[in-house]
Each structure stands twice: as C-alpha cells, then as structure tokens.
N, C-alpha and C positions, 0 to 999 in steps of 0.2 A: 601686636602682642599686647596683652592687657596690662593695666596698671599694676595688677597683683604681681606680675613677673618683674616689672621694673622696680617695685618697692621691696620685693622679697627675693634675694639672690638664690636662696635655697630652693624656692619654687621654680625658678628659672632652670637651675641645675636639674631638677627632677624632670621638667618638661623637655630639656635637651636630651636627657638619657632616653626618654620615651621616643623622641625623634630618631635617635640612633637605633633603637629597637625596630622602628618602622623601616629604616634603611636595610637592616639585616633581613627583615622579613621580605622586603621587596627583592633582595638578592635571592632568597630562597624561592620565591615565586618565579623569578626568572629562570632559575635552574629547573623548576618544575615544567616551565614552558619548553625548555630545551630538551627535556627527557619525555615530553608529551604526557606528563602525569597530572591529570586534573585534580586528584586528591591533594597533591602537594601544593598546587596553585591555590586551590580553594582554602585549605587550612592556613596557609601563609597569609593570604589576603584577609581572611576573617580575623586572624590575630592582629593584623595591621589595623583593621577597623576598630578593634578594641583599644588599641594604643591611641587612637585619635580622639579619645574622650577629653584630652587636654587641649585640643586645638580650638580655635574660635569656630563658631557655628558656620561662618562663611567658608573658611578653609576646609573644615571637616566635611561640609556638604559637598563641595566640589570634588574633594579627594575620594569620598565615599562613592560618589557617582562613577568615578573612573575605576575604582576597585570593583564595583558591581559589574561594570561593563566587561572587565577583564575576566571575572569569574564566568560570566555568560559566554564569552568568547571561548574560554577553555572547555566549558561544558559541551560546546558545539564543535570541538576539535580544531578551532582556529587559534592554535597556540602561537603562530608567528605574529598574528595581529595583536594578541594579548601581550606578547613579549615586546613588541614595538612600543605600545602605549606604556607599559611598565618601565621600559628603559627611559623613555622621555620623562615620566613621573619621577623616577629615581634621580635623574640628572637635575631636575628642577628642585626636588626636595634637598638634595645635597648642596646645591648652590644657596638655597634659602637658609639652611642651617649654618653653613659656613659664614654667610653674611651676618647672621645674628651673633655668632661667636666673635666675629671681627668687631662688630659694633660694641659688644660687651667688653672686649679687651680694650678698645679705645676709651670707653667710658671709665674703665677701671684705672687707666693711665692718667686720666684727668683728676681723679680723686686723691 
C-alpha cells in the first residue's frame, strides 16, 4: 500500500470501498459463469478492471491478467475453468482486504 493511504485515512477508505466493489463484481462474474452467460462475465470483469485503477501497478497488472484470462475462457465456453480461477481470486482478494482492515484497526488502537 502506498504512503498516500497510510498518511490519508480518507484515501484508504475510498480504496477499501473500491476493493469491496471488486468483490461484488467478482460475485457477479461467478454467477455469470454458473449460468453460462458470457455477457455477464465480461461486463462484471470489465467493471472490476476499472475499479483497479487505485491498486498498485504490480497488483493491478497481475489481477488484470487473471481477469483477461477469465474473459477469454468464458468467450470460449470454458465457464468452469473461469469460475475456478475467479473463486481463487475472490478468496485471495477477500483475505488481503481483511488483512488490511485488521492492520488498520490495530494501528488505530495504538493511536
């Protein structure tokens, strides 16, 4: 996380809200995979990509690659493969955000 977020709690709040949006969009994409609806998967993942503008380049680059892969998989009718990758991504994303929130709460208790 950049120094900007550490120095500016409001910016961190904004970033965490965007992370929550990504989680909701990943849920939507997973539903699209279950219903085998490429348009739902594609739109959800494209919106997720737009939310990642607040992430570091390293994180955004890796996640964007995963989202692109899932869009391609759904285009080719491989919804189960896309869903498996998305479920793993969602789990990792959820754990990372929870960790950031725990660290933030611990830091707030020290102040």
